[in-house]
C-alpha positions as a printed NumPy array, in Angstrom:
array([[-17.02 ,  -7.586,  11.51 ],
       [-17.27 , -11.307,  10.732],
       [-14.883, -13.961,  12.07 ],
       [-12.804, -14.134,   8.903],
       [-12.216, -10.372,   8.918],
       [-11.296, -10.494,  12.629],
       [ -8.719, -13.201,  11.876],
       [ -7.239, -11.305,   8.91 ],
       [ -6.995,  -7.996,  10.737],
       [ -5.513,  -9.441,  13.909],
       [ -3.056, -11.615,  11.993],
       [ -1.909,  -8.54 ,  10.09 ],
       [ -1.446,  -6.776,  13.41 ],
       [  0.693,  -9.647,  14.734],
       [  2.76 ,  -9.762,  11.551],
       [  3.449,  -6.03 ,  11.834],
       [  4.577,  -6.413,  15.449],
       [  6.477,  -9.705,  15.328],
       [  7.396, -10.313,  11.681],
       [  6.688, -13.32 ,   9.491],
       [  8.633, -16.049,  11.271],
       [  7.607, -15.29 ,  14.843],
       [  3.799, -15.539,  14.471],
       [  2.194, -18.876,  15.318],
       [ -1.362, -20.218,  15.091],
       [ -1.428, -20.129,  18.903],
       [ -0.618, -16.379,  18.795],
       [ -3.491, -15.865,  16.374],
       [ -5.864, -17.859,  18.594],
       [ -4.888, -15.77 ,  21.606],
       [ -5.314, -12.391,  19.92 ],
       [ -8.621, -13.31 ,  18.227],
       [-10.085, -15.436,  21.017],
       [-11.162, -17.948,  18.359],
       [-10.608, -21.698,  18.323],
       [ -8.04 , -23.457,  16.15 ],
       [-10.907, -25.316,  14.454],
       [-12.548, -22.031,  13.417],
       [ -9.241, -20.721,  12.077],
       [ -8.897, -23.84 ,   9.933],
       [-12.523, -23.497,   8.818],
       [-11.586, -20.276,   7.014],
       [ -7.962, -21.043,   6.092],
       [ -6.296, -24.297,   5.019],
       [ -3.159, -23.622,   7.056],
       [ -0.964, -20.827,   8.364],
       [  0.541, -20.229,   4.926],
       [ -2.913, -19.821,   3.352],
       [ -3.851, -17.355,   6.106],
       [ -0.664, -15.328,   5.588],
       [ -1.212, -15.256,   1.813],
       [ -4.745, -13.906,   2.277],
       [ -3.523, -11.315,   4.79 ],
       [ -0.84 , -10.008,   2.44 ],
       [ -3.287, -10.026,  -0.467],
       [ -5.718,  -7.892,   1.531],
       [ -3.265,  -5.462,   3.12 ],
       [ -0.689,  -5.115,   0.342],
       [ -1.863,  -6.241,  -3.11 ],
       [ -5.47 ,  -4.999,  -2.927],
       [ -4.416,  -1.68 ,  -1.386],
       [ -1.929,  -0.986,  -4.171],
       [ -3.952,  -2.443,  -7.018],
       [ -6.626,  -0.426,  -8.804],
       [ -8.877,  -0.47 , -11.86 ],
       [ -6.941,   1.406, -14.55 ],
       [-10.202,   2.068, -16.409],
       [-11.555,   4.117, -13.497],
       [ -8.61 ,   6.534, -13.52 ],
       [ -8.09 ,   6.704, -17.284],
       [ -9.735,  10.126, -17.62 ],
       [ -7.905,  11.844, -14.744],
       [ -5.652,  14.833, -15.202],
       [ -2.154,  14.614, -13.792],
       [ -3.11 ,  16.622, -10.669],
       [ -6.175,  14.421, -10.141],
       [ -3.93 ,  11.367, -10.385],
       [ -1.682,  12.884,  -7.693],
       [ -4.749,  13.068,  -5.44 ],
       [ -5.592,   9.441,  -6.281],
       [ -2.063,   8.284,  -5.337],
       [ -2.05 ,  10.331,  -2.108],
       [ -5.456,   8.944,  -1.118],
       [ -4.127,   5.409,  -1.561],
       [ -1.289,   6.116,   0.879],
       [ -3.721,   7.844,   3.265],
       [ -5.723,   4.605,   3.291],
       [ -2.631,   2.59 ,   4.257],
       [ -1.735,   5.117,   6.962],
       [ -5.299,   4.953,   8.319],
       [ -5.175,   1.146,   8.491],
       [ -1.895,   1.251,  10.456],
       [ -3.239,   4.01 ,  12.755],
       [ -6.465,   2.063,  13.391],
       [ -4.494,  -1.043,  14.366],
       [ -2.312,   0.968,  16.766],
       [ -5.385,   2.598,  18.304],
       [ -7.356,  -0.663,  18.65 ],
       [ -4.517,  -2.593,  20.266],
       [ -3.118,   0.127,  22.535],
       [  0.242,  -0.626,  24.14 ],
       [  0.61 ,  -3.908,  22.244],
       [  1.027,  -1.965,  18.994],
       [  2.509,   1.252,  20.384],
       [  5.775,   0.835,  18.488],
       [  4.144,  -0.037,  15.155],
       [  4.926,   2.434,  12.385],
       [  5.389,   2.521,   8.621],
       [  8.778,   0.902,   9.254],
       [  6.923,  -2.254,  10.339],
       [  4.763,  -2.109,   7.216],
       [  7.761,  -1.757,   4.905],
       [  9.684,  -4.468,   6.739],
       [  6.768,  -6.883,   6.401],
       [  6.365,  -5.925,   2.742],
       [  9.972,  -6.904,   1.967],
       [  9.633, -10.148,   3.912],
       [  6.617, -11.07 ,   1.775],
       [  8.401,  -9.998,  -1.43 ],
       [ 11.281, -12.319,  -0.564],
       [  9.054, -15.327,   0.127],
       [  6.137, -15.246,  -2.282],
       [  6.621, -15.284,  -6.071],
       [  2.897, -14.76 ,  -6.765],
       [  2.97 , -11.682,  -4.511],
       [  5.969, -10.348,  -6.463],
       [  4.069, -10.897,  -9.711],
       [  0.907,  -9.189,  -8.4  ],
       [  2.891,  -6.247,  -7.081],
       [  4.706,  -5.925, -10.421],
       [  1.296,  -5.75 , -12.152],
       [  0.232,  -2.999,  -9.712],
       [  3.432,  -1.055, -10.481],
       [  2.791,  -1.353, -14.224],
       [ -0.749,  -0.055, -13.708],
       [  0.563,   2.892, -11.706],
       [  3.016,   3.839, -14.448],
       [  0.24 ,   3.462, -17.037],
       [ -1.917,   5.695, -14.827],
       [  0.757,   8.398, -14.892],
       [  1.074,   8.045, -18.675],
       [ -2.689,   8.452, -19.151],
       [ -2.807,  11.419, -16.788],
       [  0.067,  13.138, -18.6  ],
       [ -1.579,  12.521, -21.996],
       [ -4.895,  13.907, -20.705],
       [ -3.182,  17.013, -19.332],
       [ -1.229,  17.57 , -22.555],
       [ -4.43 ,  17.134, -24.57 ],
       [ -6.19 ,  19.759, -22.438],
       [ -3.145,  22.045, -22.856],
       [ -2.519,  22.102, -19.091],
       [  1.017,  20.806, -19.812],
       [  3.544,  21.482, -22.568],
       [  3.129,  19.548, -25.795],
       [  6.801,  18.493, -26.041],
       [  6.92 ,  16.364, -22.874],
       [  8.465,  12.901, -23.065],
       [  5.487,  11.041, -21.599],
       [  7.206,   7.709, -20.865],
       [ 10.215,   9.316, -19.147],
       [  8.044,  11.716, -17.125],
       [  5.694,   8.901, -16.046],
       [  8.663,   6.831, -14.895],
       [ 10.146,   9.779, -12.981],
       [  6.821,  10.501, -11.264],
       [  6.592,   6.862, -10.255],
       [ 10.172,   6.883,  -8.909],
       [  9.478,  10.086,  -6.939],
       [  6.355,   8.474,  -5.453],
       [  8.188,   5.279,  -4.544],
       [ 11.144,   7.134,  -3.035],
       [  9.042,   9.436,  -0.862],
       [  6.877,   6.494,   0.23 ],
       [ 10.051,   4.678,   1.278],
       [ 10.949,   7.704,   3.445],
       [  7.867,   6.873,   5.537],
       [ 10.048,   4.353,   7.395],
       [ 11.704,   7.286,   9.166],
       [  8.455,   8.838,  10.358],
       [  5.71 ,   7.884,  12.769],
       [  3.5  ,  10.522,  11.15 ],
       [  2.221,   9.185,   7.861],
       [  0.261,  12.381,   7.168],
       [  3.46 ,  14.437,   6.887],
       [  4.851,  11.959,   4.344],
       [  1.651,  12.247,   2.295],
       [  1.937,  16.052,   2.358],
       [  5.567,  15.784,   1.21 ],
       [  4.47 ,  13.408,  -1.54 ],
       [  1.754,  15.743,  -2.803],
       [  4.04 ,  18.768,  -2.642],
       [  6.934,  17.043,  -4.476],
       [  4.776,  15.544,  -7.22 ],
       [  2.952,  18.844,  -7.734],
       [  6.278,  20.711,  -7.936],
       [  7.563,  18.302, -10.595],
       [  4.356,  18.598, -12.616],
       [  4.501,  22.411, -12.517],
       [  7.874,  22.167, -14.251],
       [  6.009,  20.534, -17.142],
       [  3.43 ,  23.32 , -17.46 ]])
């Protein structure tokens, strides 16, 4: 892992533990073991560093190429969504494992809390996340159309309403992750609930 990646990952770890306001450049130096000069070689300032961290660990995780999922059936799109959340859970688990007792109390609650802090502060982040949401709803619409076309689902389904409901179910169950330290159980609940809803459309 190169120095820039070390800085991004460790800064994300600190932000999860301490929140946005409490993390300083000195904290980042201490956790990375890198000099202030090297930090400023990669990032203009603390704000630039935080923007790149949130881009990497929030926007890029949620964003996807709509063209690559355009041909998926609705059940395949469920798998795609669940795999995205598995990736986030793995990142959090890896950070906890790498940092031992320092991160022992980190859970999805920390991730959600940090997410809302960033949403409150950064208008470009809000815009990028809105674009990701629109892509997700478009993904559901495509998947429903594909499944209707293949006669896996009823022909009389209201595609826009069903896509919106599937998105809301996903978002709501993902929010429930704040109450659990076991992200895998939330992902299983997500898959089960989405699959149950889709079976009602068969």
